[in-house]
N, C-alpha and C positions, 0 to 999 in steps of 0.2 A: 343784099343791103348789110352795111356794117352797122352792127346795133349801137344806136346812140351816137354814132359818128365817132371817129378814132379820136377826136380832142375832148370827147366827154370826160374822161377821169383826170385829163391833165391838170386842170386847174384845183383839183380837189388835193393832188399830191403837192402842189404848189402851197397850198395851205397848211399842211400836215407837216410838211418838213421846213416850211419857212417859221414855225413856231416851235422847232426843235431848240432855238435858242431859250426856250423857257425851262431850260433845266436848271431851276433854281434851287438853293438850298434855304433850309430854314432861316428866317429873318427876325426872330425875335418877337418881342409884344406885338399883339395887333394893334394897329393904328387907328385913331378915331376917323370918320368919314371925312374923306378929302375930295377935292375938286377932280374932275374928269382929267384935265391936264396934269395935275400933280401925281394922280395914280398912274398914267401913261408914262410921265418923265421916270418915276421910279421903277416902273417896269422895265423900261428900256435900259436905265444905267444898270439895274440889277441883273437882267440878262445878259448884257454885254460883258460885265466883270464875271459872273458867275460862270458863262460859257467858257472862259479861260480856264477853268478848273478841269471841265470833261474833255480830254484829249483823244479817248478812243473807248468804244463800247461795242459789245456783241449783243444779238437778240434774236428771237424767232417771231414769226408772223404767220397767223393762218388767214388766209384770203377765202372768201366765199362770195360769189355773185349769183343771184337767182333771177331770171328774167321770165316773165310771163306775159304773153301778148303774141301779135303776128310775127312771124308765121307759126309760132307754137313754143312751148316751155323749153328753158334751156336752163342748166345749171353747171358750176365748175368750182373746183377748189383747188388752192395751192399752199404748200407749206414750204416757207422760205427762211434760210438763215441769213442774217444781216451783220455786217461789220462796218463800223464808221471809224474814221481815223480824222481828227481834225487837221486843217481847217476845211477840206473838200474833197475826200476820198471816201467813196462808199461802194461796198462789192454786196453781191447778191450770191447765194447758191440755193438753187432750186432742191428741195429734198424730196417734193412728190407732187404730182398733179393728176387731176382726174376730172372728168366730165366734159362738156362741150369744147371741142378744139376751137371752135368760134370765138367763144367766150375767153378762152385762154390766151389766144394770140392776139385778138384785138381789142380785150380789156384789161387782164391781170398782167400780160407782158408788156403793155403799153404802159401800165402803172410804173413798173420798175424802171423802163426806159426813162420816163419823165421824169423819175425822181433822181435820175443821174444827172439828166439835163438841168435839173433845177440848181445843181450845186455852181452853175455859171454864176459869176459876181452880177452880172447885169440883170439876169432873172431873178436872183435873189433880191437885189435892191427893188425890182419892180413889183414884188409881192411882199415885201416886208411889213410886219404890222407896227406902222409908225404914222406920226403926222404928215410925213411925206406922202403918204397913200391913203390916210383915212382922217375922217373927222370923228371925234368922240363925244359921248354924252353920257353922263351919269344917271343910271336909272333906278339905283338903290343897292341894298345889299341883300345876301342870301346867306342863310346858315344853313350848312350842309353837315353830314357826318365827319367830312374829313376837315371842316373848319369853316370860318367866316370869309365870304367873297364878296368883292366889290363887282357889281353887274353893270357894264357898259354897252351901249349901242354903238356900232362900228358903221359908218357909212363911207363908200369909196368916192374918192375925189374924181375917178374918171371911169368909165365904162370899159374895164379891160378883163380878160379871162382870168388874169393873175389875181383878181381881188374878188371880194365877197362882201356881202352886206348881211348885218344879222346883229348877234350879241355875243360878247365874250364873259366869261367870269375870270376874276383875277384874285388870288389868293390875297387876302388882306395881311397874312404874314411874311410871304414869301415873295410877294408881287410876280407870281408865275401864272401864267393861263392856265385854268384848269378845266376849261370847258369851251367851245365853240359851238354855236347855231348860228345856221347861215344859208344862203343862196347865192350862186355866182353873180356878179355884178355885170356880167355880159353872157349871154346865152352862147355857150361855146360849140354848139352844133344845130343844124336846121332840123335835126331828128328829134331833139328834146325840146319838150314843152317846160318843164319845170324841174329843179334839183333841190332837194334839202339835205344838210348834213348835220349830225350830231357826233362831235369829237370830242372825246374825253382824254383828260391826262391824269396821271397818278405818280404819286411819289414812291420810287423804287430806291430803298436805302436812303441815299442823301439827296438824290436827284429827282426832278419832275420830268417824266418822258410820256409819249404816247401809251395809250392803254387799250382804247377801243374807238373805232369809227364805223359808224352806219351811215350810208347814203342812200337816199331813195329818189330815183330819177323817173319821171312821167315821161315816155317815149310817144312821140306823135303815132298815129295809127291804133293808139289804145294801150300800148305795152306798158310794163313796169318793171324797172330793174332795181334790185336791191342789193348794195354791196357792203359787206361787212369786213372788217379788218380787226383781228384780235393780237395784241403784242404781248409777249411773254418772256421769261427766260432772260432778262436783261444781266449783263455781266459787264461792270465797269473795268475796263481792262487798264486804263492808265488815266491818273487823275492829278492835277497841278496842285498840290496842297499848299503851297507857297503863295497861292493866289487867295488865300483866305483873308476876308477884308478886316480892316480894323474896326473896333467898335468904340461907341461913346462910353460917357459914366453910366448910362441907363442900360448897357448891354447890347444896344440897338447896332445893327452894322452902319458903319457910314459910307454913304454911296457916294461915288464920284459925281461931279457936275453932269446933268443930263447932256448937255451941248458938249460934253467932251468925249462921248462916244457915240458909235453909230449902232443902229439896230440890226438885230439878227444876223451876229456874224457869222453863224454857221449856214 
């Protein structure tokens, strides 16, 4: 039996990488409460413009998966170095791996393969966080140690393994996604009964990038798999500083019209 089905981690990777365009720089004073539509429009416009600044970067990831259930407990770990070059080139170097070969080959290696597949334009569009794929609703604001956030519910417009339902936190200054809580819109495998993710982003230098992911999958027959990914040692190797936005009299950046850009260009 292939634990959880080979498709289990695919949708999670699409979510994680699909939001890579949330590499937003600081955006000036915190805005008053806005409508969900306006928040999403600003997020898309800011993401599209700011992603033009991030041309390449490197980083490290620590993967760990723990499974408990039939036919027994297993765990595995993997250390990976990552290089990204805009717009669609990503390479991985496996530094070390240990533990269950089953989990390494059918979960961790599948994650890396799926992330490369995501870079295809059709897949990115099918999973982008935008009104093309989701309905958004304003839930309130959240005061976090990192700053104020708008909290929105996200409801997929169709049942697709590329999409998810849940909540997102959008930084009120940067219009960057800082957190995701959700579950897949469509069950990716008959072996899975339920999956929950909690994905966090953090500002590294000038940019927001993935910081930590934890997903808990309830496997049929009573098993549970917990996958964690910790991201570290980011190094921005190329940035297009000429893409710095113009600013108004109040110092806030002037965003391009939302309908003039497309979501998630990375």
